[in-house]
C-alpha positions in Angstrom: -5.3 -17.8 8.0 -3.5 -15.3 10.7 -4.0 -11.8 11.7 -1.1 -10.6 9.8 -2.2 -12.0 6.5 -5.8 -10.6 7.1 -3.9 -7.1 7.5 -2.4 -7.6 4.1 -4.9 -8.5 2.3 -7.3 -5.8 4.0 -4.3 -3.4 2.7 -4.2 -4.9 -0.8 -8.0 -4.1 -0.9 -7.5 -0.8 0.0 -5.0 0.0 -2.3 -6.3 -1.2 -5.4 -9.9 0.5 -4.5 -7.8 3.6 -4.1 -9.2 3.6 -0.7 -7.0 6.3 1.1 -9.0 6.3 4.6 -9.0 2.6 4.2 -5.4 2.3 3.4 -3.6 4.6 5.8 -6.1 3.7 8.7 -4.6 -0.1 8.6 -1.3 1.4 10.1 -0.6 2.1 13.4 0.4 5.9 15.0 4.1 5.0 15.3 4.1 3.1 12.0 7.7 3.0 10.4 8.1 3.4 6.9 11.3 2.8 4.6 10.6 2.9 0.8 12.9 4.8 -2.0 12.4 8.4 -2.0 10.5 8.1 1.5 11.4 7.3 5.2 10.2 7.9 8.6 7.1 7.4 11.2 3.7 8.5 11.7 0.4 8.2 9.7 1.7 11.6 8.4 4.4 9.5 6.1 2.3 6.6 5.0 -0.3 9.3 3.9 2.5 10.4 2.1 3.8 7.4 0.6 0.4 6.8 -0.4 -0.5 9.8 -2.5 3.0 9.9 -4.3 2.2 6.6 -5.9 -1.8 7.2 -6.3 -0.7 10.6 -7.8 1.9 9.2 -10.4 -0.3 6.1 -11.2 -3.9 7.0 -10.8 -4.9 3.6 -12.2 -2.5 1.4 -10.4 -3.1 -1.8 -8.9 -1.3 -4.3 -6.9 -1.3 -7.9 -8.0 -0.9 -10.5 -5.6 1.4 -13.6 -6.7 1.9 -14.5 -3.0 1.3 -13.9 0.8 4.0 -15.4 3.2 2.9 -15.5 7.0 5.0 -16.5 9.8 3.7 -15.4 13.2 2.8 -11.5 13.3 4.5 -11.3 9.8 3.4 -11.2 6.2 5.7 -11.0 3.3 3.7 -9.7 -0.1 5.1 -10.9 -3.4 3.4 -8.7 -6.0 3.6 -6.5 -9.1 2.6 -3.1 -8.9 0.8 -2.0 -12.5 0.2 1.5 -13.6 -0.1 4.0 -16.3 2.1 7.4 -15.7 0.0 10.2 -15.6 -3.7 11.1 -15.5 -6.0 9.4 -17.5 -7.3 12.6 -19.2 -3.7 13.3 -20.1 -3.4 10.6 -22.7 
């Protein structure tokens, strides 16, 4: 198991634990992010991406199907599961 897979597993754990500092902390200050509705570079954009998804789906979890690794690249195949809105509003 290589470094890319280990980092991906740390990201998944931090995400599922709703650990913002841990998840954002895994990204370099010059990280680039491109996702629906959000794109840019730096930890501020990573933090924004995190908060958009965590705020919209506060009980969300990433359920891993597979992690593929090739050198310093890891690819995550997973399902994102969550209920819209805050639990108190249901």
